[in-house]
N, C-alpha and C positions, 0 to 999 in steps of 0.2 A: 433291493431298491429303497429300503428305509434308510438311505444314507444321510438324511437331513439331521436326524437326532443323534446325540451322543450322550454318554453316561455323565452323571453329575460330577464324578470324581476324576474325569479326564482333565488333563491340563489344558488351559485355555491360553493361547498366546496373545500378547498385546496386539500384534498386527492383525488379529481377527477383528479388531475394532474398525479397521479401514475397509470401507465397503467394496472398493474395487480390487481388493486382494484377498478375497475370501476363499477362493478355490485352490486346491492343491496343498501340498505340504511345504512348510517353511523351515529352513535350516536355522540353526541357532544364531549364526552371524547375520541373518537378515532381520533380526528383531529391531524394532524401534524402541527407544526407552519410553517410559510411561509419560514423560513430559509431552510428547507429541500427541498423546491420546486426548488431552484436554483441548487441543486445537482442532479436533475433528469437527466438521460442520454439522449443524443440526439437520436431521432428516426433513426434507421439504414435503411433509405429509399433511394433508388436510382431511381430517376425519369427516365423513358424511354417511348418509344412509346406504350408499352403494358407490361403486366405481363408475368411471365414464361409461356411457351407453355402449360404445364399441367393445369395451373390455367385458362388460356383462353379457353381451351377445356372444362373444367368442368363447367364454367359459362354459356355455351350454354344450358345446360340441367337444368330444374328444378327438384327437388327431386320427384315431383309427376310423372315425366316421367320414373322413375326407371324401372317399369315392362316392358316397351317397348323394353329395350335392348334384353331381351330373345325372344321377339316376332320377332325382326329383325333377330336374329340368326336362328330362326325356319324357316322363309321364305327363307333365303339363303340356308340353308342346304337341305331343301326339293327339291329345284330346282337343286342344285349342285349334290346331290347324285342321282338324276334322270338320269343325263348324265354320271356321274363318280361315280358309287357306290363303297363304301368302300375306297374312296380316301380322302385325306386331302388337303385343299387349300395350306398350307405351304409346302407340299411335292411334288406337281406336278410342271412341268416345266413352263417356260414363255409362250410357245405356247398354252398350255391348259388354262393358266390364260387369255390370250388375247381372245381366242375363247369363253370362258364362259362369259367374260365381254361383248363381242359383242352380245352374245345371250340375256343378260340382257338388254342391251341398245335397242335392237330390240323390246323387250317386252314392252318398254315404249310407243310404238306406237299403242298398242291395244286399242280398243274402250271401253272395259269393265272396269269400274272404280275399281272394287274389284281386278281384275287381275293386273291392272296398279299399284295399291297401294302395292300389294305383291312384284312386281318387284322392285319398288322404295325402299321398306324396305330392300330387298336383297342387293341393291346397297349401301344403308346406312350402312349395316353391313360391307360391304367391306371397306367403308370409315372409319368405326370405328376400322379397323385393324384386322378383323376376330378374335376377342378376344377369342372366344371359344377354339382356338387351341394354344393360347399363355399362357405362365406361369408367365410372369412378365410384369410390366408396360413398361420398355424399349423395350421389344419385341413387345408389342402392338403398340407402337409409330413407331417402324421400319416398321411394316407391314402397318400401316396407310400411311406412306410416299410412300411406294412402290405401294400400291393399288391406291392411289389418283393420282400419276403421270401416272399410267397405264390408269385410267379412263379419265384423261384429254387428254392424247395422242389419245384416241379413240373418242374424240368429245363429251364426256358426258356433259360438262358444257352447250354447246349450246342446247342440248336436254332438260336439266333441266330448262333453262331460258324460253324455249317455253312452257313447262308444267306449270311453275310458272305463266307465262302471261295468260295462259288459266284458271288457278285457280282464278287469280285476276278478270278476266272478268266473272266468274261463277255467274251469277245473281241469280240463284236458291239458292245457298249457302248463298249469302248475304241477300236475302229476308228472308230465314229461320232464320238466326242469328238475324236479326232486330226484328222479331216477338217473339223470345224466351225471357222469363222473366229473365232467368239466363244462361249465357254462360259459358261453361266449356271447359276442355282440349279436349273433344271428338269432338267439333265443328271445330277444326282447324287441324285435324289429317293430311290430305293431304298436307296442306301448311307447317306444321311443319316438315314433312319428307323431303320435297324438300329443305326447308331452311336449315335444318341440314346438308344435303349433300353439299350444296353450301358453307355454312360457313366453314365446315371442309376442303373443297378443297382450299378456299381462304386463310384461316388461316395457313394451312400446307404449301402451296406453297410459301407464303411470308417469311417463316422461312428458311433462307439459312443455310446449314450445310456444313462443310468441306468435308464430304464424298460424296456429290452430284456429280453425273457423269456429263460430258460435255453435254450429251443429256438432262439430267434433267434441267441443267442451261439454255439451249436453249429453252426448253418447258416453263420455268418460264418467260423468257423475252418475248416470243411470247404471252403468256397468259396475261401478264401485259399490253402489248400494246393493245391487243384486248379488255380487260376489260374496258379500258379508252376510247375506240373509239366507235362510234355509229354503231357497227356491229350487235348488238342484237336488233331487232325490230326498227332499224333506230335511236336508242338513246342509250347512255351509260347505263349500268346496274344500276348505281347509280340513274339516273333519274327515272327509273321504281320503284326503292325502295322508293324514295321520294314520288312518286305518291301513293304508298301503305300507307305511313304515313298520307298524307292528306285525303285519302279516309277513313282511320280508324278514324281520328279526326272529320270528318264531320258526322260520325254516320252511313254511308252507309255500312260499313263492320266491325262491332264490334267484329267479330270473328278472325280478323287478329292477329297472335301471334307477338305482337309488339316488345317484347324484342329481338326475333330472327331477325326480320327485321332490327332493329337498330344496332344490333351487326354486321350483314352482311354488312349493309351500311357503318359502321365505318371501317371494315376491307377492304372493296372494295376501299374506299377512301385512306386508308393507303397504300395499295398495289400499286394503280395507281399513286398517288401523291408522295409517299415516306414519311418517318418519319422526325423527327426533325434533325437528322444528315444529311440526304439528302437535307433538306431544307437549312441548313447552307452552304453546299457545293454549292448548286444552287445559293445562295445569293452571295457567293464569286466569282463564275464564271460570274455572271451577272454584278457585279461591275467592273470586269476586262473588260468585253465586252463594258461597258459604259464609260470606261476610268476613273473610280473613284478610289481613293486610297483604299488600303485594309482595312479591319475592324481592329479597334484598338486592339481587343482581341477576343478569342474564348469564347462566352458567356456561352456555355454549360460547358466548363471546369472551368470557374470562379465560376459558381453557385455550381458545385460539390465540389469545394475546400472550400466553405464557412462553417463556424460553426454557429450553431443556438445560438441566444441570450437567456438569461434567461427569463422565462415567467413572465408576470405581475401577480400581486395579483388581486383577484376579488374585486369588490366594497363592497360585504358583509363582506369580511375579514377586509377591511380597516375601515368600520363602527364599527365592533366589536372591532378592535384594539383601536379606539378612545374611546369607552365606557370603555374598561379595563384601558386605560390610566387615564381616569377621576376618576375611582374607586381607583386606586393604587397610584395616584400621591402623596398622603400624607403619604404612608406607607413605601416607600423604597427610598433609595438614592443610586446612582450609583458611584462607585469609578472611579477616573479619568483615571486610567490605563486601566480599562475595556472599557471606552469610546474611548480611543485612539486605543485600539485593534479593536473595532468595526469600527472606521473610516478607519483603515488600510485595513480591510477586504472588505469594499464596494469600488469597483473600480471606481464607478461614483461619490463618495462623494466629495462635493466641499471643497476647502481649508478653506474657510471662515466659522468659527464655528457659526457665527451668523445666517447663512442660514439653519443650521441643523434642527431646529424645524419647520421652515417654509416649508422646503423641505418635511418633513414627513407629515405635515398637508395637503399640496396641492397635495400629490403624489397619484393622482387618477389613479389606474390601471397602475402604472409606470412599466417600462421595467424590473427593478430589485428591487422590493420593499422588503426591509428588515425591519422587525418590530423593533422598538426601544427597547432597553433592558428593559425599565420600563414596556413595554406592556406584558412581559412574567411573568410566575408564580414565577420565582426566578431571582436573579441577574445573568446576563449572564456570563458564565465561559470563560476562555481564549479560543479563537477560535482554532479549530484543523486545522492545515495547510492542504490545498488541495493537492493531488498529482498533478504533472505537467500536466498529461493528462486531468484533469478536469478543469484546469485554462483557463479562457476565454482569448485567445490570437489571435490577428489579425496580419497578415503579415505586414511588413514594407510598409508604404504607403497604399493608398486606393485600394480596389479590382478592381475598374473600372477606365478607362481613362476618363477624363472629355470631354464633347462634347459641341460644340458651333454651332448654326445655323447661316446662312447668315443674317437672320432677327435680331438676337441678336446683331451682329456687326453693322448693320445699325442703330438700336435703340441706341446703345452706342454712335456712332458717331454723330447722330442727337442731342442727349442730350448734348454731349461735345461741339459741334459747337454752339448750342444755348446758352450755358453757357459762352463760352470764346470769340466767335467772333460775336454772335448775328444773325446768319442765318444758314440755312441748305442747303445741296447739293443733296437732294433726295437719290438715290440709289448708289451714289458714295462712295465706301469704300476704295479708294486709296489716295485721297487728304487729307493731314494732315497739310496743311499750316495754321499757326496761332495757332495751338494747342500746349500746353506745352509738354516738353519731357516725363514726366510720362505717359501722354495720349498715346504718341507714343509707349511706352513700353507695355501699356495695349492692344493696337490694335495688336501689334506683337504677344502677348500671345494669344489673342483671335483667330487670324488667324492660329496660330500654332495648335490649337485644333479644328479648323473648321471641321465639319462633314457634308458632302452632302449625303443625303439618296437617294436610288433608287426612292422613291416616289416623291421627289422633281424634279428629272430629268423627270419622267413620266408626272407630272403636267405641267412642262414647255413645253414639246413636245406637249401635248394635247392643250395647249393654242395656240401654233403655228398652229396646224391643224385647230383650230376653226377660227383663224384670216385669214389664207390664204388657203381656201379650194381648190383652183385651183392650185396655184403655190407651195403649200406645199408638193406635191407629194403623192404617195400612201404609206400607212402605211404597213410595213412588219409584217404580223400577223403570229406568230408561233402557229400552231395548236397542242399544247401540251395537255396532259390530263386535266390540269387545265382549259385551254381555252375552250376545248370541253364541259366540265361539266358546265362551266358558261353559255355557249350558250344554253345548254340543259335546265338548271333550270331558266334562265332569265325570261321567261314569267310568271312563277308562283312562283318566289322566295319569295315574301311576304307571300304567303299562306304556303310555306314550313317552313319558320321561325316561323310563328304563331303556326303551328302544333307541331313543336319540343318543343317550349316553353310550350305549353299546356300539353304535356306528361311529361316534366320536372317538371312542377308544381304539376301534379298528383302524381309523384314519390317522391317528396321532403318529408323528414320526418316531416317538420313543417306544411305540408298541412293538413287541416281538411277535413274529408269526406263530400262531398256535393252531393246533388241529381243530380245537373247538370254537375258534373265533369265526365270525361271519365273513363271508366273501363279498367285499364291496366293489370288486373289480369286474362284475358281470357285464357292465356296459362299457368296458374299455378294452378288454382282451379280444383280439381277433380270432377268427375260426382257426386259422393256421398260424402257429407261433413263428416268430422271426427266425430267419436262417442266416442272416449276415450280421456283422458287428454293427453296421449302421442302423439296421432295423431294430436291433436289440437296444441300442442307445436311444432311438426315437421312442420306443415303447417304454423304456425306463423313465424318460422325461414325462411321457404321457401319464404313466401311473402315479408318479410323484405329484404332478399337477392335479390329477384327479382327486387325490387325497386332500390336497390343500384346499380345493374348491369345496369339498364336503365339509371340512372343518369350518371354513368361512360361512357356509350356509347354516350349519347347526348353531354356531355361536351367535349369528345374527337372529335366528329364530328364537332361541332361548332368551336373549336380551330383550327383544321386542315384546315377547309375551310377558316377561317379568315386569317391565316398565309399564306397559299398558294395563295389566291386571292390577298393579299397585295403584294406579290412578283411578281405575274403575271402582275397586273396593280392596282394601288392604288385605282382607282375609282370603280373597282369590289369589293374590300374590303369595301370601303365606302358605296356602295349600300347595301351590306349585313348588315354591321354594323348599318346603319341608320334604316333599317327595324327591326332589333333586338331591337333597342332603342324605335322605335314606338310601338313595341309589348310588352313594359314594361319588357325588359330583365334585366335592372339595378335593379329595386325594387325586381324582382323575385330572383336574385342571393343574394341580401341582406337579403331577407326573408329566403333563404336557410341557410345562416350563422347565422341567429338569433335563435340559438339553442345552447345547450351544445356541442360545436364542438369537445371537447375531447371525449365525449361519442360516438359521431358519428364515429370518427376516430379509436377508440379502440373497436367498436362494434364487437361482435362475432356471426354474422348471417351466420353461416356455419356449416355443419356437414361433417367433413373430410372423414369419412368412406363411405359416400354416394356420394362423388365426383367421376366423371369419370376421369381416367380409374381405380381408386382404387376399385370401387364397382363391377367391372366386372372381376377383376383378383383375388381378395381376398374374402374369406368368410366373410359375414357381421356379426359382433358381435351383440349381443342383445342390442338394444337401450333402455336406461332408461331416466327418466325425469332428473336425476342428470347429466348424460353424456351430454344431450342436453343443459342443463343450463350452464354447465362448459365451453363448447366451446373448442377452441384450445388454444395453449399456445403462440400464436404470440403476439408480443408487440403492434401491430397495424394492421388494416385492409388495405392492399395495395390498393384495388380498391377505398376505401373511401378517402384515402389521395390523391390518383391520381385525383379523381373527384374534391376535394376541390382546389387543385393547378390549375387544368384546369379552373375552374369557376373563380378563382381569376385572371388568365391570360386573360380570356375573358373580365372581367370587366376592366382590365388595357387597353386592346386593344380598348374597346369602348370609354373610357374616355380620352385617351392620346391626349393632345393638343386641347381638345374640352372643352371650358370654360362652355358652356351651360350644358354639361353632368357632368362636375365636380360639378356644382352647384346642380345637382340632387343628387349627393352623400351627399352634405351638407344638402339639404332639407329633405332627407330621414333619416337623423341622422345616417349616416353609421359609424362615428368615434368610438362610443362605441362598435358597433357590430364587427368592424374590430379589435379593440384592444383585444377583447376576443379571436379572432383567433390567436393572438400572443402567447397564452398559449401553442400552439403546438410547441414543440421543434424540428422543422425541418427547415433547413436554407432556402430552396427554397420557402416554403410556407410563411415564415416570410418576405422574400424579397419582394414578390408581395403584401403582406399586407402593408408593410412599403411604397411601391411605391404609393399605393392608399391613404394612410394617408398623404404622402408628397404633393400630388397635391391639397389637400383641406386644408392644414395647414393654408395658408394665409387667408382663409375665416372663420376659426373657432374662431378667436378672441385671444386677448392677454392672457386672463385668462386661456384658454385651453392650450396654449403653455407654460405658466408658470407652470401649474399643471402637465405637461407631458414632462418635460425636458429630462427624460431618454429615452422616446420614440423618442424625437427629436435627441438625441445622437445616438440612433440606426439607425435612418434614415441617419444621416451624415456618419456613419461607413459603411453602407451596400448598400445604393442606389447611383447610378451614379450621379455625380455632373454636373450641367449645369452652366458654368461660367456666371455670371451676373444674375442668376436666384434667385430672392429675395423670395424664397419659405417660408422661416422661419419667415418673418416679414410682408409681405403683403403691402409694400409701393409702388409697381409698378402699372402700368395701369391695369394689369389683375385682380387686387383685387377690382377694382371699378365696379359700376353697368354696366352691359353689355346687349346689345340687343340680347338675346339668340335666339329668334325666327328668327331674321334676319340672324344669323349665320347658323342655320340649313337650312333655305330657300335657302341661297346662295350656300351651299354645295349641296343641292338637285338639284338646277338648273344646276350646273356643272355636276353632275352625269347623269342627263337626257340628256344633250347635248352630253356627251360621249357615252351613250348607243344608242342614235339616230344616231350619226355619224357612229358608228362602226357596229351596228347590225340590223338597220332597212333596209328592202329590198328596199323600194322606198325612199332611203335617198337622192337621187339627187335633189337638190333645183332647180325648174324650172326657177328661176330667173338667175341661173348661166349657163343655157344651151345656146349654140351658136345659134344665130339667122341667118336665111337665107334671105338675102336682094335682091337676084337676081330674077328679075321678070320672066325671062324665066323658071328658075328651079321651081319656085313656081307654075306657071301656067302649067308647064309640068308634075307635079305630078299626078299620077292616084288616083282618089278618088272613092272608091266603095260606090255607093248610094243604099239605100234599094229598094227593088222591088216595093213596093207600091208608093214610091216617083216617080220612073220612070214612072209608069202608069199614074200618075196625074200631070206630069210635066207641061203640058199646063195650067192647072188650077192654079198651083203655080205661073207661070209666069204672068198670068193675074192678080192674086190677089196681089202679092208681088212686081211686077215690073211695069207693064203697067198702072194699075189703080191708082198708087201713084204718085203725082206730085213731081218732083225733082227740087230744086232751085240750079241750077248749079253755080250761082254767089256766093252763100253762101258756097257751097262745095269747090270752088276754093280758096276762102279766107281762 
């Protein structure tokens, strides 16, 4: 069922770039030449915090859970019609709604497990929008919102958290699951029902609508603050969910429905912390509070304006082109006017015609590889002019304002002073005596683009706290949701990161099934395995979809935590990032991308007629093998492209300004893997791939740079410039051998000092405590002696005082 991933050295055909022709095997004569690849349209993908509401709702349920929708309805209607016979939920007034909801919540307190499950199913049916009385999907969604706000107002979420905590601690269920040879959907019924209700509540409440009443807005804000604070079981809900993840990975609770746990964890963090728009506004307000200049641009808007670059050709295509060139070199001659037309068409072609042949020979997976006319079956005709909309056009100037760090200015001044006046002045960046006027201009330009990050200010403040623990004053600690979560997960953060990466590895399409790997399919496999081909195909789609959703949830969780921790305090971010690196996150993400990434992004692992709420409103058509194989008509899979961008952003976060981790990218040969990801014509994804290529370019050698000049051009056009950053040539100090272990150890020592100072309860150093030197006060203190000592006091005096000679002369000296 892991059919999405392929090995890195498998041949990739050019027609795999065409989204509508991804499935099936293609014969040699069906190939398009690589000229057509540059005409492929950009993927119409808009990156955001999450997909459409209907898609996020449907991904909660596996297709195997389909029959449970009617079971939930039956449980609700039996109870509702007992109290209000021949009435409909959507017809009765609000007072009856509240009264019945209260009755159901009271029913959660009963001892009987079967009765409690029936009541929980009835509440789940309410959260699903009482779909049996609705005629359309918008109507279902309307009643979902109404019912969920009603349940939340009556305190349903607190009751659900208590029940979930009870199920987590249910040792009988855990021991039964451990002993079972094969775990199925039936083993996690109680947990799934509770997690479904909680997920629907969190997902629905975080979606703001213009039609929401002031009362609903007030309920949302209250719920948001409660969800991030330690009100439930003296810890935030997210910490409890992290505990479920580690318990599952340790093998003590293999029946936990991990997809639902991860989805709920992601949505809880998203609601309490805020998404990427809120993150940017928080960053702006924090810079204002610290007295820093505003951000040079709105990064979200800049990325959305970008156009994708043309994808690179694959290595197999270029090898085949060279073979065809050798076969046809003696058969055809090209006219000069056609060659001129070809040179005009290629926007990156150099003016010097002597470089043409060398450029084609060395163009390994270049950003816009055009086959030379001699490599085609016939002489190339006059090129058809492209419509203006398809032309690759960049705005005047570069998309990003350049940035300079204080360290860059210091390094520039040190080298200039050493060169012109023979000595340096340390950290002095103002004295320019003795330096020539062009150097003055350079310094002025550098200072004009100087950028001070929030992280640099936080590091400086932390150094002051460490140097002056007494006179530095008390740190003002804002107990926001991010800070509370960090305090909650701090003791077990390494275990949480390892557990998330274990699940990510098991869900990756490139992973091979191993006996020691964890089973993440407990909440998708039915009790009875399929007996027909159609059922097997449906289950195969379900399993692949299940894995994709897990990857999506984990990538979003890690990225949100990294970004919010970095804004809250840089050492919180560094602590999490370092444990991700120690748990082999970098090679894991590279392994994930070591596949046919276009196949993964255009995969059709979904059956739209079985998605919620479509499947409960409309009559289901008869499924056939052909309809399952065809899939939907979407150009790409939103969740898979979202996951890929998130993983690339995580990789960027881990390696930025860390030379030891950048060298890991080089050692694991990430350059060809990342270059294959450039095939995806989506600007944001290409931007983060190019960033990762940029940081390691100086280590890849001259021949690589010479062979990939068009990739280098794309980096120049799309990635932010750091003035004085010699990224393209590798002549600076950063390209020389580096003591990587020392770098990580120094960072780790700083993190440990920060955590110790801020979070350890007995953090007061006894050496810094004031000493009482007054004899009267010391002797006047009451000392409570143990009872057995008081009884034997005379013996103690005889043994320890009277019987021991005291040399008073030596004592006085």
